[in-house]
All heavy atoms as TSV, in Angstrom:
chain	resi	resn	atom	element	x	y	z
A	1	MET	N	N	71.536	129.338	167.275
A	1	MET	CA	C	71.257	128.421	168.336
A	1	MET	C	C	70.954	127.029	167.784
A	1	MET	O	O	71.278	126.041	168.417
A	1	MET	CB	C	70.103	128.920	169.190
A	1	MET	CG	C	69.967	128.031	170.383
A	1	MET	SD	S	68.664	128.235	171.584
A	1	MET	CE	C	68.600	129.812	172.163
A	2	ASP	N	N	70.330	126.988	166.595
A	2	ASP	CA	C	70.032	125.690	165.991
A	2	ASP	C	C	71.293	124.845	165.842
A	2	ASP	O	O	71.290	123.659	166.143
A	2	ASP	CB	C	69.369	125.862	164.617
A	2	ASP	CG	C	67.943	126.372	164.720
A	2	ASP	OD1	O	67.326	126.229	165.793
A	2	ASP	OD2	O	67.452	126.925	163.724
A	3	ALA	N	N	72.372	125.471	165.372
A	3	ALA	CA	C	73.622	124.742	165.154
A	3	ALA	C	C	74.210	124.253	166.473
A	3	ALA	O	O	74.736	123.133	166.545
A	3	ALA	CB	C	74.632	125.633	164.427
A	4	MET	N	N	74.115	125.054	167.527
A	4	MET	CA	C	74.668	124.660	168.825
A	4	MET	C	C	73.911	123.493	169.444
A	4	MET	O	O	74.494	122.667	170.139
A	4	MET	CB	C	74.630	125.846	169.804
A	4	MET	CG	C	75.607	126.925	169.478
A	4	MET	SD	S	75.579	128.396	170.573
A	4	MET	CE	C	74.555	127.979	171.924
A	5	MET	N	N	72.620	123.399	169.191
A	5	MET	CA	C	71.793	122.371	169.813
A	5	MET	C	C	71.654	121.103	168.972
A	5	MET	O	O	71.069	120.129	169.425
A	5	MET	CB	C	70.393	122.930	170.101
A	5	MET	CG	C	70.385	124.069	171.068
A	5	MET	SD	S	70.966	123.539	172.676
A	5	MET	CE	C	70.984	125.080	173.539
A	6	LYS	N	N	72.190	121.124	167.764
A	6	LYS	CA	C	72.058	119.975	166.857
A	6	LYS	C	C	72.609	118.719	167.531
A	6	LYS	O	O	73.712	118.681	168.036
A	6	LYS	CB	C	72.791	120.221	165.549
A	6	LYS	CG	C	72.504	119.160	164.507
A	6	LYS	CD	C	72.722	119.703	163.119
A	6	LYS	CE	C	72.357	118.694	162.080
A	6	LYS	NZ	N	70.932	118.614	161.854
A	7	GLY	N	N	71.795	117.680	167.567
A	7	GLY	CA	C	72.189	116.406	168.149
A	7	GLY	C	C	71.995	116.321	169.654
A	7	GLY	O	O	72.216	115.260	170.241
A	8	LEU	N	N	71.593	117.412	170.289
A	8	LEU	CA	C	71.362	117.413	171.731
A	8	LEU	C	C	69.877	117.203	172.022
A	8	LEU	O	O	69.027	117.367	171.142
A	8	LEU	CB	C	71.823	118.743	172.335
A	8	LEU	CG	C	73.312	119.057	172.214
A	8	LEU	CD1	C	73.602	120.450	172.760
A	8	LEU	CD2	C	74.140	118.022	172.943
A	9	PRO	N	N	69.550	116.865	173.259
A	9	PRO	CA	C	68.133	116.667	173.599
A	9	PRO	C	C	67.263	117.906	173.387
A	9	PRO	O	O	66.055	117.806	173.284
A	9	PRO	CB	C	68.174	116.304	175.091
A	9	PRO	CG	C	69.549	115.838	175.352
A	9	PRO	CD	C	70.433	116.546	174.373
A	10	TYR	N	N	67.892	119.092	173.292
A	10	TYR	CA	C	67.147	120.346	173.148
A	10	TYR	C	C	66.973	120.776	171.698
A	10	TYR	O	O	66.436	121.843	171.427
A	10	TYR	CB	C	67.855	121.450	173.937
A	10	TYR	CG	C	68.078	121.069	175.373
A	10	TYR	CD1	C	69.343	120.702	175.823
A	10	TYR	CD2	C	67.025	121.039	176.272
A	10	TYR	CE1	C	69.548	120.326	177.143
A	10	TYR	CE2	C	67.218	120.671	177.590
A	10	TYR	CZ	C	68.475	120.312	178.019
A	10	TYR	OH	O	68.666	119.943	179.321
A	11	GLU	N	N	67.415	119.953	170.773
A	11	GLU	CA	C	67.333	120.306	169.354
A	11	GLU	C	C	65.901	120.619	168.926
A	11	GLU	O	O	65.653	121.576	168.208
A	11	GLU	CB	C	67.908	119.173	168.504
A	11	GLU	CG	C	67.894	119.442	167.024
A	11	GLU	CD	C	68.553	118.316	166.235
A	11	GLU	OE1	O	68.833	117.260	166.802
A	11	GLU	OE2	O	68.772	118.526	165.039
A	12	ASN	N	N	64.944	119.836	169.383
A	12	ASN	CA	C	63.546	120.067	169.007
A	12	ASN	C	C	63.016	121.383	169.561
A	12	ASN	O	O	62.168	122.024	168.952
A	12	ASN	CB	C	62.661	118.916	169.467
A	12	ASN	CG	C	62.920	117.659	168.672
A	12	ASN	OD1	O	63.392	117.712	167.541
A	12	ASN	ND2	N	62.642	116.514	169.271
A	13	TYR	N	N	63.510	121.781	170.727
A	13	TYR	CA	C	63.069	123.045	171.313
A	13	TYR	C	C	63.462	124.220	170.431
A	13	TYR	O	O	62.655	125.122	170.206
A	13	TYR	CB	C	63.649	123.234	172.721
A	13	TYR	CG	C	63.386	124.611	173.251
A	13	TYR	CD1	C	62.117	124.959	173.726
A	13	TYR	CD2	C	64.374	125.582	173.245
A	13	TYR	CE1	C	61.851	126.237	174.182
A	13	TYR	CE2	C	64.116	126.864	173.705
A	13	TYR	CZ	C	62.865	127.184	174.168
A	13	TYR	OH	O	62.605	128.457	174.612
A	14	THR	N	N	64.694	124.238	169.941
A	14	THR	CA	C	65.121	125.371	169.115
A	14	THR	C	C	64.326	125.434	167.818
A	14	THR	O	O	63.975	126.515	167.351
A	14	THR	CB	C	66.638	125.330	168.820
A	14	THR	OG1	O	66.952	124.131	168.133
A	14	THR	CG2	C	67.453	125.426	170.093
A	15	SER	N	N	64.031	124.282	167.247
A	15	SER	CA	C	63.226	124.246	166.029
A	15	SER	C	C	61.816	124.769	166.314
A	15	SER	O	O	61.271	125.571	165.561
A	15	SER	CB	C	63.169	122.817	165.493
A	15	SER	OG	O	62.307	122.734	164.397
A	16	PHE	N	N	61.227	124.313	167.418
A	16	PHE	CA	C	59.896	124.767	167.808
A	16	PHE	C	C	59.887	126.279	168.035
A	16	PHE	O	O	58.996	126.989	167.575
A	16	PHE	CB	C	59.433	124.050	169.076
A	16	PHE	CG	C	58.199	124.649	169.687
A	16	PHE	CD1	C	56.948	124.371	169.153
A	16	PHE	CD2	C	58.283	125.510	170.766
A	16	PHE	CE1	C	55.799	124.931	169.692
A	16	PHE	CE2	C	57.148	126.082	171.311
A	16	PHE	CZ	C	55.902	125.787	170.780
A	17	ASN	N	N	60.900	126.785	168.739
A	17	ASN	CA	C	60.969	128.215	169.038
A	17	ASN	C	C	61.088	129.040	167.761
A	17	ASN	O	O	60.449	130.088	167.618
A	17	ASN	CB	C	62.132	128.494	169.993
A	17	ASN	CG	C	61.944	129.772	170.760
A	17	ASN	OD1	O	60.854	130.068	171.217
A	17	ASN	ND2	N	63.015	130.532	170.894
A	18	ARG	N	N	61.907	128.589	166.810
A	18	ARG	CA	C	62.059	129.297	165.536
A	18	ARG	C	C	60.739	129.314	164.782
A	18	ARG	O	O	60.320	130.343	164.261
A	18	ARG	CB	C	63.156	128.640	164.686
A	18	ARG	CG	C	63.431	129.362	163.378
A	18	ARG	CD	C	64.568	128.753	162.574
A	18	ARG	NE	N	64.902	127.366	162.824
A	18	ARG	CZ	C	64.215	126.297	162.385
A	18	ARG	NH1	N	63.127	126.476	161.664
A	18	ARG	NH2	N	64.613	125.071	162.661
A	19	GLN	N	N	60.054	128.167	164.735
A	19	GLN	CA	C	58.762	128.097	164.041
A	19	GLN	C	C	57.734	128.997	164.728
A	19	GLN	O	O	56.918	129.643	164.065
A	19	GLN	CB	C	58.269	126.658	163.989
A	19	GLN	CG	C	59.085	125.786	163.071
A	19	GLN	CD	C	58.684	124.321	163.160
A	19	GLN	OE1	O	57.808	123.948	163.938
A	19	GLN	NE2	N	59.334	123.490	162.367
A	20	ARG	N	N	57.793	129.035	166.049
A	20	ARG	CA	C	56.858	129.898	166.779
A	20	ARG	C	C	57.122	131.366	166.465
A	20	ARG	O	O	56.195	132.148	166.267
A	20	ARG	CB	C	56.985	129.635	168.273
A	20	ARG	CG	C	55.977	130.399	169.074
A	20	ARG	CD	C	56.003	129.974	170.510
A	20	ARG	NE	N	55.073	130.802	171.253
A	20	ARG	CZ	C	54.558	130.478	172.398
A	20	ARG	NH1	N	54.873	129.338	172.947
A	20	ARG	NH2	N	53.729	131.285	173.014
A	21	ASP	N	N	58.399	131.769	166.413
A	21	ASP	CA	C	58.737	133.146	166.048
A	21	ASP	C	C	58.223	133.490	164.652
A	21	ASP	O	O	57.713	134.582	164.416
A	21	ASP	CB	C	60.253	133.372	166.106
A	21	ASP	CG	C	60.774	133.547	167.523
A	21	ASP	OD1	O	59.966	133.852	168.425
A	21	ASP	OD2	O	61.990	133.384	167.716
A	22	GLU	N	N	58.345	132.552	163.716
A	22	GLU	CA	C	57.838	132.771	162.349
A	22	GLU	C	C	56.319	132.932	162.363
A	22	GLU	O	O	55.776	133.793	161.681
A	22	GLU	CB	C	58.252	131.613	161.447
A	22	GLU	CG	C	59.741	131.570	161.159
A	22	GLU	CD	C	60.186	130.284	160.471
A	22	GLU	OE1	O	59.335	129.440	160.132
A	22	GLU	OE2	O	61.410	130.123	160.289
A	23	HIS	N	N	55.648	132.120	163.148
A	23	HIS	CA	C	54.188	132.172	163.271
A	23	HIS	C	C	53.750	133.511	163.880
A	23	HIS	O	O	52.838	134.171	163.366
A	23	HIS	CB	C	53.725	130.997	164.140
A	23	HIS	CG	C	52.253	130.920	164.342
A	23	HIS	ND1	N	51.395	130.473	163.372
A	23	HIS	CD2	C	51.487	131.237	165.406
A	23	HIS	CE1	C	50.156	130.515	163.838
A	23	HIS	NE2	N	50.194	130.974	165.067
A	24	ILE	N	N	54.402	133.915	164.956
A	24	ILE	CA	C	54.091	135.197	165.602
A	24	ILE	C	C	54.328	136.342	164.615
A	24	ILE	O	O	53.484	137.231	164.470
A	24	ILE	CB	C	54.947	135.382	166.877
A	24	ILE	CG1	C	54.497	134.401	167.963
A	24	ILE	CG2	C	54.864	136.824	167.390
A	24	ILE	CD1	C	55.440	134.318	169.163
A	25	GLY	N	N	55.474	136.310	163.919
A	25	GLY	CA	C	55.795	137.362	162.955
A	25	GLY	C	C	54.765	137.469	161.853
A	25	GLY	O	O	54.345	138.569	161.474
A	26	LYS	N	N	54.338	136.324	161.337
A	26	LYS	CA	C	53.328	136.302	160.262
A	26	LYS	C	C	52.041	136.980	160.723
A	26	LYS	O	O	51.464	137.794	160.017
A	26	LYS	CB	C	53.060	134.854	159.852
A	26	LYS	CG	C	51.975	134.692	158.836
A	26	LYS	CD	C	51.725	133.221	158.542
A	26	LYS	CE	C	50.399	133.049	157.834
A	26	LYS	NZ	N	49.939	131.674	157.843
A	27	HIS	N	N	51.611	136.683	161.925
A	27	HIS	CA	C	50.366	137.261	162.426
A	27	HIS	C	C	50.511	138.752	162.746
A	27	HIS	O	O	49.567	139.523	162.535
A	27	HIS	CB	C	49.866	136.476	163.638
A	27	HIS	CG	C	49.290	135.160	163.247
A	27	HIS	ND1	N	48.031	135.021	162.721
A	27	HIS	CD2	C	49.813	133.919	163.263
A	27	HIS	CE1	C	47.800	133.752	162.432
A	27	HIS	NE2	N	48.883	133.058	162.757
A	28	ILE	N	N	51.671	139.150	163.222
A	28	ILE	CA	C	51.897	140.581	163.467
A	28	ILE	C	C	51.845	141.351	162.153
A	28	ILE	O	O	51.194	142.396	162.063
A	28	ILE	CB	C	53.245	140.801	164.185
A	28	ILE	CG1	C	53.139	140.333	165.635
A	28	ILE	CG2	C	53.673	142.263	164.113
A	28	ILE	CD1	C	54.446	140.355	166.394
A	29	ILE	N	N	52.504	140.840	161.120
A	29	ILE	CA	C	52.516	141.503	159.810
A	29	ILE	C	C	51.091	141.599	159.258
A	29	ILE	O	O	50.675	142.661	158.770
A	29	ILE	CB	C	53.437	140.749	158.820
A	29	ILE	CG1	C	54.872	140.699	159.320
A	29	ILE	CG2	C	53.348	141.355	157.425
A	29	ILE	CD1	C	55.484	142.002	159.726
A	30	GLU	N	N	50.329	140.516	159.351
A	30	GLU	CA	C	48.939	140.525	158.875
A	30	GLU	C	C	48.110	141.565	159.632
A	30	GLU	O	O	47.325	142.297	159.031
A	30	GLU	CB	C	48.310	139.144	159.048
A	30	GLU	CG	C	48.809	138.106	158.080
A	30	GLU	CD	C	48.208	136.729	158.337
A	30	GLU	OE1	O	47.250	136.611	159.139
A	30	GLU	OE2	O	48.717	135.765	157.744
A	31	THR	N	N	48.295	141.633	160.940
A	31	THR	CA	C	47.529	142.574	161.759
A	31	THR	C	C	47.871	144.016	161.397
A	31	THR	O	O	46.974	144.863	161.277
A	31	THR	CB	C	47.792	142.322	163.254
A	31	THR	OG1	O	47.420	140.970	163.568
A	31	THR	CG2	C	47.004	143.280	164.132
A	32	ILE	N	N	49.140	144.305	161.199
A	32	ILE	CA	C	49.542	145.665	160.814
A	32	ILE	C	C	48.952	146.018	159.449
A	32	ILE	O	O	48.425	147.114	159.262
A	32	ILE	CB	C	51.083	145.801	160.801
A	32	ILE	CG1	C	51.633	145.676	162.228
A	32	ILE	CG2	C	51.500	147.136	160.184
A	32	ILE	CD1	C	53.141	145.578	162.297
A	33	ARG	N	N	49.021	145.104	158.507
A	33	ARG	CA	C	48.474	145.370	157.164
A	33	ARG	C	C	46.969	145.575	157.182
A	33	ARG	O	O	46.438	146.347	156.397
A	33	ARG	CB	C	48.848	144.220	156.219
A	33	ARG	CG	C	50.310	144.258	155.846
A	33	ARG	CD	C	50.635	143.374	154.669
A	33	ARG	NE	N	52.015	143.618	154.279
A	33	ARG	CZ	C	52.924	142.671	154.094
A	33	ARG	NH1	N	52.597	141.407	154.220
A	33	ARG	NH2	N	54.155	142.986	153.759
A	34	GLN	N	N	46.278	144.899	158.083
A	34	GLN	CA	C	44.822	145.026	158.167
A	34	GLN	C	C	44.378	146.276	158.928
A	34	GLN	O	O	43.193	146.588	158.943
A	34	GLN	CB	C	44.223	143.779	158.836
A	34	GLN	CG	C	44.355	142.532	158.006
A	34	GLN	CD	C	43.954	141.272	158.761
A	34	GLN	OE1	O	43.578	141.324	159.927
A	34	GLN	NE2	N	44.051	140.138	158.089
A	35	ASN	N	N	45.327	146.958	159.552
A	35	ASN	CA	C	44.998	148.132	160.363
A	35	ASN	C	C	45.914	149.306	160.046
A	35	ASN	O	O	46.578	149.846	160.937
A	35	ASN	CB	C	45.104	147.769	161.853
A	35	ASN	CG	C	44.077	146.749	162.262
A	35	ASN	OD1	O	42.932	147.084	162.498
A	35	ASN	ND2	N	44.488	145.490	162.317
A	36	PRO	N	N	45.943	149.743	158.792
A	36	PRO	CA	C	46.857	150.824	158.420
A	36	PRO	C	C	46.561	152.112	159.175
A	36	PRO	O	O	45.400	152.487	159.360
A	36	PRO	CB	C	46.616	150.999	156.915
A	36	PRO	CG	C	45.255	150.447	156.679
A	36	PRO	CD	C	45.066	149.361	157.691
A	37	GLY	N	N	47.623	152.746	159.653
A	37	GLY	CA	C	47.493	154.028	160.327
A	37	GLY	C	C	47.054	153.952	161.776
A	37	GLY	O	O	46.981	154.978	162.448
A	38	LYS	N	N	46.755	152.772	162.270
A	38	LYS	CA	C	46.300	152.641	163.651
A	38	LYS	C	C	47.476	152.353	164.580
A	38	LYS	O	O	48.485	151.798	164.173
A	38	LYS	CB	C	45.287	151.506	163.780
A	38	LYS	CG	C	43.988	151.776	163.066
A	38	LYS	CD	C	43.025	150.643	163.290
A	38	LYS	CE	C	41.717	150.904	162.562
A	38	LYS	NZ	N	40.784	149.775	162.723
A	39	LYS	N	N	47.298	152.747	165.838
A	39	LYS	CA	C	48.271	152.394	166.863
A	39	LYS	C	C	47.922	150.994	167.363
A	39	LYS	O	O	46.772	150.721	167.699
A	39	LYS	CB	C	48.220	153.381	168.024
A	39	LYS	CG	C	48.727	154.752	167.660
A	39	LYS	CD	C	48.702	155.666	168.864
A	39	LYS	CE	C	49.187	157.043	168.455
A	39	LYS	NZ	N	49.174	157.966	169.594
A	40	LEU	N	N	48.914	150.129	167.392
A	40	LEU	CA	C	48.695	148.748	167.809
A	40	LEU	C	C	49.662	148.396	168.931
A	40	LEU	O	O	50.779	148.903	168.980
A	40	LEU	CB	C	48.931	147.798	166.634
A	40	LEU	CG	C	48.081	148.044	165.389
A	40	LEU	CD1	C	48.595	147.204	164.225
A	40	LEU	CD2	C	46.627	147.723	165.672
A	41	ILE	N	N	49.230	147.532	169.802
A	41	ILE	CA	C	50.085	147.034	170.878
A	41	ILE	C	C	50.161	145.522	170.752
A	41	ILE	O	O	49.139	144.847	170.636
A	41	ILE	CB	C	49.519	147.412	172.260
A	41	ILE	CG1	C	49.493	148.915	172.425
A	41	ILE	CG2	C	50.337	146.752	173.370
A	41	ILE	CD1	C	48.812	149.371	173.700
A	42	PHE	N	N	51.386	145.007	170.765
A	42	PHE	CA	C	51.610	143.568	170.721
A	42	PHE	C	C	52.283	143.157	172.024
A	42	PHE	O	O	53.318	143.716	172.396
A	42	PHE	CB	C	52.488	143.182	169.530
A	42	PHE	CG	C	51.862	143.507	168.208
A	42	PHE	CD1	C	52.230	144.636	167.508
A	42	PHE	CD2	C	50.888	142.686	167.675
A	42	PHE	CE1	C	51.641	144.948	166.296
A	42	PHE	CE2	C	50.288	142.990	166.465
A	42	PHE	CZ	C	50.668	144.121	165.768
A	43	VAL	N	N	51.688	142.215	172.706
A	43	VAL	CA	C	52.234	141.732	173.971
A	43	VAL	C	C	52.720	140.309	173.744
A	43	VAL	O	O	51.975	139.458	173.248
A	43	VAL	CB	C	51.165	141.771	175.087
A	43	VAL	CG1	C	51.732	141.259	176.401
A	43	VAL	CG2	C	50.614	143.182	175.250
A	44	MET	N	N	53.990	140.076	174.091
A	44	MET	CA	C	54.570	138.739	173.893
A	44	MET	C	C	55.685	138.539	174.895
A	44	MET	O	O	56.130	139.490	175.538
A	44	MET	CB	C	55.108	138.603	172.473
A	44	MET	CG	C	56.320	139.474	172.199
A	44	MET	SD	S	56.736	139.646	170.476
A	44	MET	CE	C	55.501	140.804	169.947
A	45	GLY	N	N	56.141	137.323	174.983
A	45	GLY	CA	C	57.270	137.030	175.852
A	45	GLY	C	C	58.530	137.709	175.328
A	45	GLY	O	O	58.700	137.910	174.122
A	46	ALA	N	N	59.403	138.052	176.244
A	46	ALA	CA	C	60.615	138.796	175.899
A	46	ALA	C	C	61.493	138.056	174.897
A	46	ALA	O	O	62.151	138.683	174.068
A	46	ALA	CB	C	61.406	139.101	177.164
A	47	ASN	N	N	61.492	136.729	174.932
A	47	ASN	CA	C	62.365	135.991	174.013
A	47	ASN	C	C	61.871	136.022	172.573
A	47	ASN	O	O	62.582	135.594	171.674
A	47	ASN	CB	C	62.578	134.558	174.491
A	47	ASN	CG	C	61.297	133.760	174.551
A	47	ASN	OD1	O	60.226	134.307	174.826
A	47	ASN	ND2	N	61.388	132.471	174.333
A	48	HIS	N	N	60.677	136.544	172.326
A	48	HIS	CA	C	60.150	136.657	170.963
A	48	HIS	C	C	60.286	138.079	170.407
A	48	HIS	O	O	60.022	138.323	169.243
A	48	HIS	CB	C	58.688	136.223	170.908
A	48	HIS	CG	C	58.494	134.805	171.318
A	48	HIS	ND1	N	58.917	133.743	170.548
A	48	HIS	CD2	C	57.951	134.269	172.433
A	48	HIS	CE1	C	58.631	132.619	171.177
A	48	HIS	NE2	N	58.048	132.919	172.314
A	49	ARG	N	N	60.700	139.019	171.246
A	49	ARG	CA	C	60.774	140.427	170.850
A	49	ARG	C	C	61.728	140.655	169.680
A	49	ARG	O	O	61.393	141.368	168.734
A	49	ARG	CB	C	61.205	141.274	172.045
A	49	ARG	CG	C	61.288	142.754	171.744
A	49	ARG	CD	C	61.784	143.513	172.985
A	49	ARG	NE	N	61.880	144.916	172.721
A	49	ARG	CZ	C	62.934	145.517	172.176
A	49	ARG	NH1	N	63.997	144.813	171.827
A	49	ARG	NH2	N	62.949	146.810	171.965
A	50	PHE	N	N	62.911	140.083	169.741
A	50	PHE	CA	C	63.912	140.308	168.695
A	50	PHE	C	C	63.379	139.876	167.330
A	50	PHE	O	O	63.456	140.626	166.356
A	50	PHE	CB	C	65.209	139.563	169.019
A	50	PHE	CG	C	66.236	139.669	167.927
A	50	PHE	CD1	C	67.004	140.816	167.793
A	50	PHE	CD2	C	66.409	138.643	167.005
A	50	PHE	CE1	C	67.947	140.935	166.774
A	50	PHE	CE2	C	67.345	138.750	165.988
A	50	PHE	CZ	C	68.111	139.887	165.872
A	51	ALA	N	N	62.810	138.673	167.252
A	51	ALA	CA	C	62.296	138.162	165.973
A	51	ALA	C	C	61.113	138.995	165.485
A	51	ALA	O	O	60.991	139.273	164.293
A	51	ALA	CB	C	61.905	136.695	166.108
A	52	ALA	N	N	60.236	139.399	166.400
A	52	ALA	CA	C	59.072	140.204	166.003
A	52	ALA	C	C	59.521	141.538	165.424
A	52	ALA	O	O	59.040	141.975	164.381
A	52	ALA	CB	C	58.153	140.425	167.206
A	53	ARG	N	N	60.462	142.171	166.108
A	53	ARG	CA	C	60.986	143.458	165.630
A	53	ARG	C	C	61.642	143.301	164.258
A	53	ARG	O	O	61.433	144.109	163.352
A	53	ARG	CB	C	61.973	144.005	166.657
A	53	ARG	CG	C	62.502	145.345	166.324
A	53	ARG	CD	C	63.460	145.828	167.428
A	53	ARG	NE	N	63.728	147.219	167.225
A	53	ARG	CZ	C	63.190	148.204	167.931
A	53	ARG	NH1	N	62.394	147.940	168.922
A	53	ARG	NH2	N	63.471	149.448	167.649
A	54	LYS	N	N	62.415	142.250	164.089
A	54	LYS	CA	C	63.086	141.972	162.818
A	54	LYS	C	C	62.063	141.779	161.697
A	54	LYS	O	O	62.209	142.333	160.609
A	54	LYS	CB	C	63.959	140.726	162.965
A	54	LYS	CG	C	64.711	140.327	161.730
A	54	LYS	CD	C	65.537	139.078	162.012
A	54	LYS	CE	C	65.960	138.405	160.737
A	54	LYS	NZ	N	66.565	137.095	160.982
A	55	ASN	N	N	61.000	141.020	161.966
A	55	ASN	CA	C	59.956	140.793	160.964
A	55	ASN	C	C	59.267	142.087	160.560
A	55	ASN	O	O	59.009	142.333	159.386
A	55	ASN	CB	C	58.911	139.799	161.491
A	55	ASN	CG	C	59.387	138.379	161.455
A	55	ASN	OD1	O	59.960	137.943	160.471
A	55	ASN	ND2	N	59.162	137.644	162.522
A	56	ILE	N	N	58.964	142.931	161.539
A	56	ILE	CA	C	58.299	144.209	161.261
A	56	ILE	C	C	59.201	145.094	160.409
A	56	ILE	O	O	58.756	145.674	159.416
A	56	ILE	CB	C	57.900	144.916	162.570
A	56	ILE	CG1	C	56.807	144.121	163.287
A	56	ILE	CG2	C	57.446	146.348	162.297
A	56	ILE	CD1	C	56.541	144.571	164.706
A	57	GLU	N	N	60.467	145.183	160.783
A	57	GLU	CA	C	61.393	146.038	160.035
A	57	GLU	C	C	61.610	145.512	158.614
A	57	GLU	O	O	61.702	146.296	157.671
A	57	GLU	CB	C	62.710	146.155	160.796
A	57	GLU	CG	C	62.567	146.997	162.048
A	57	GLU	CD	C	63.798	146.992	162.939
A	57	GLU	OE1	O	64.734	146.201	162.704
A	57	GLU	OE2	O	63.813	147.784	163.899
A	58	GLN	N	N	61.661	144.192	158.437
A	58	GLN	CA	C	61.833	143.625	157.097
A	58	GLN	C	C	60.599	143.864	156.229
A	58	GLN	O	O	60.714	144.142	155.042
A	58	GLN	CB	C	62.121	142.124	157.179
A	58	GLN	CG	C	63.518	141.802	157.632
A	58	GLN	CD	C	63.750	140.301	157.763
A	58	GLN	OE1	O	62.813	139.508	157.825
A	58	GLN	NE2	N	65.009	139.913	157.821
A	59	ALA	N	N	59.430	143.761	156.822
A	59	ALA	CA	C	58.193	143.913	156.045
A	59	ALA	C	C	57.854	145.363	155.730
A	59	ALA	O	O	57.314	145.655	154.666
A	59	ALA	CB	C	57.029	143.265	156.798
A	60	PHE	N	N	58.173	146.280	156.647
A	60	PHE	CA	C	57.708	147.656	156.498
A	60	PHE	C	C	58.810	148.700	156.464
A	60	PHE	O	O	58.515	149.882	156.250
A	60	PHE	CB	C	56.724	147.996	157.625
A	60	PHE	CG	C	55.514	147.109	157.645
A	60	PHE	CD1	C	55.414	146.086	158.576
A	60	PHE	CD2	C	54.494	147.269	156.730
A	60	PHE	CE1	C	54.306	145.258	158.605
A	60	PHE	CE2	C	53.387	146.448	156.740
A	60	PHE	CZ	C	53.288	145.435	157.686
A	61	GLY	N	N	60.044	148.311	156.709
A	61	GLY	CA	C	61.132	149.282	156.739
A	61	GLY	C	C	60.859	150.353	157.773
A	61	GLY	O	O	60.470	150.057	158.897
A	62	GLY	N	N	61.011	151.592	157.388
A	62	GLY	CA	C	60.773	152.703	158.298
A	62	GLY	C	C	59.341	153.200	158.292
A	62	GLY	O	O	59.045	154.241	158.867
A	63	ASN	N	N	58.436	152.486	157.638
A	63	ASN	CA	C	57.048	152.929	157.547
A	63	ASN	C	C	56.215	152.593	158.781
A	63	ASN	O	O	55.060	152.988	158.866
A	63	ASN	CB	C	56.379	152.332	156.309
A	63	ASN	CG	C	56.996	152.857	155.042
A	63	ASN	OD1	O	57.389	154.013	154.967
A	63	ASN	ND2	N	57.118	152.007	154.042
A	64	VAL	N	N	56.786	151.833	159.714
A	64	VAL	CA	C	56.100	151.518	160.964
A	64	VAL	C	C	57.005	151.996	162.090
A	64	VAL	O	O	58.180	151.657	162.148
A	64	VAL	CB	C	55.833	149.995	161.093
A	64	VAL	CG1	C	55.351	149.647	162.482
A	64	VAL	CG2	C	54.817	149.547	160.058
A	65	GLU	N	N	56.449	152.791	162.969
A	65	GLU	CA	C	57.230	153.310	164.090
A	65	GLU	C	C	57.060	152.386	165.292
A	65	GLU	O	O	55.946	152.129	165.747
A	65	GLU	CB	C	56.758	154.720	164.456
A	65	GLU	CG	C	57.523	155.323	165.608
A	65	GLU	CD	C	57.023	156.693	166.005
A	65	GLU	OE1	O	56.043	157.181	165.406
A	65	GLU	OE2	O	57.618	157.270	166.911
A	66	LEU	N	N	58.180	151.876	165.775
A	66	LEU	CA	C	58.169	151.034	166.976
A	66	LEU	C	C	58.497	151.918	168.165
A	66	LEU	O	O	59.536	152.575	168.206
A	66	LEU	CB	C	59.188	149.913	166.846
A	66	LEU	CG	C	58.967	148.965	165.659
A	66	LEU	CD1	C	60.109	147.978	165.542
A	66	LEU	CD2	C	57.649	148.236	165.794
A	67	VAL	N	N	57.597	151.949	169.130
A	67	VAL	CA	C	57.759	152.819	170.290
A	67	VAL	C	C	57.886	151.948	171.533
A	67	VAL	O	O	57.003	151.166	171.838
A	67	VAL	CB	C	56.531	153.759	170.444
A	67	VAL	CG1	C	56.686	154.657	171.648
A	67	VAL	CG2	C	56.325	154.559	169.169
A	68	PRO	N	N	59.000	152.090	172.259
A	68	PRO	CA	C	59.147	151.287	173.470
A	68	PRO	C	C	58.183	151.764	174.559
A	68	PRO	O	O	57.862	152.948	174.649
A	68	PRO	CB	C	60.603	151.522	173.891
A	68	PRO	CG	C	60.989	152.804	173.254
A	68	PRO	CD	C	60.156	152.939	172.002
A	69	VAL	N	N	57.729	150.837	175.344
A	69	VAL	CA	C	56.863	151.156	176.476
A	69	VAL	C	C	57.739	151.173	177.720
A	69	VAL	O	O	58.418	150.197	178.007
A	69	VAL	CB	C	55.736	150.110	176.620
A	69	VAL	CG1	C	54.882	150.404	177.837
A	69	VAL	CG2	C	54.887	150.070	175.353
A	70	PRO	N	N	57.733	152.280	178.447
A	70	PRO	CA	C	58.598	152.360	179.621
A	70	PRO	C	C	58.172	151.374	180.702
A	70	PRO	O	O	56.992	151.095	180.868
A	70	PRO	CB	C	58.449	153.801	180.102
A	70	PRO	CG	C	57.235	154.329	179.439
A	70	PRO	CD	C	56.964	153.494	178.234
A	71	ASN	N	N	59.149	150.866	181.416
A	71	ASN	CA	C	58.893	149.965	182.536
A	71	ASN	C	C	58.330	150.794	183.677
A	71	ASN	O	O	58.941	151.784	184.084
A	71	ASN	CB	C	60.188	149.283	182.937
A	71	ASN	CG	C	59.987	148.191	183.963
A	71	ASN	OD1	O	59.011	148.198	184.696
A	71	ASN	ND2	N	60.900	147.266	184.012
A	72	PRO	N	N	57.183	150.415	184.243
A	72	PRO	CA	C	56.559	151.235	185.285
A	72	PRO	C	C	57.277	151.200	186.627
A	72	PRO	O	O	56.888	151.889	187.549
A	72	PRO	CB	C	55.150	150.636	185.408
A	72	PRO	CG	C	55.302	149.233	184.948
A	72	PRO	CD	C	56.386	149.253	183.902
A	73	ARG	N	N	58.313	150.415	186.749
A	73	ARG	CA	C	59.012	150.308	188.051
A	73	ARG	C	C	59.831	151.496	188.351
A	73	ARG	O	O	60.464	152.167	187.783
A	73	ARG	CB	C	59.896	149.070	188.056
A	73	ARG	CG	C	59.078	147.830	188.015
A	73	ARG	CD	C	59.976	146.638	188.044
A	73	ARG	NE	N	59.163	145.478	187.687
A	73	ARG	CZ	C	59.626	144.294	187.533
A	73	ARG	NH1	N	60.889	144.053	187.675
A	73	ARG	NH2	N	58.851	143.298	187.221
């Protein structure tokens, strides 16, 4: 998305969003490391889910189980 928005009025938004995803990922990784073996719930906007999941999988591989929460509807 960064490449598509380069030079457009929305260029700063994509940069901000990427930095925010990195910030969220860093804190999720720290929280998991500080709470080994515990069940944790992370609540975030849907547009950050992909990056958060990617960060968790890169940091922990298969050592952290991601469990989807069913939609109550």
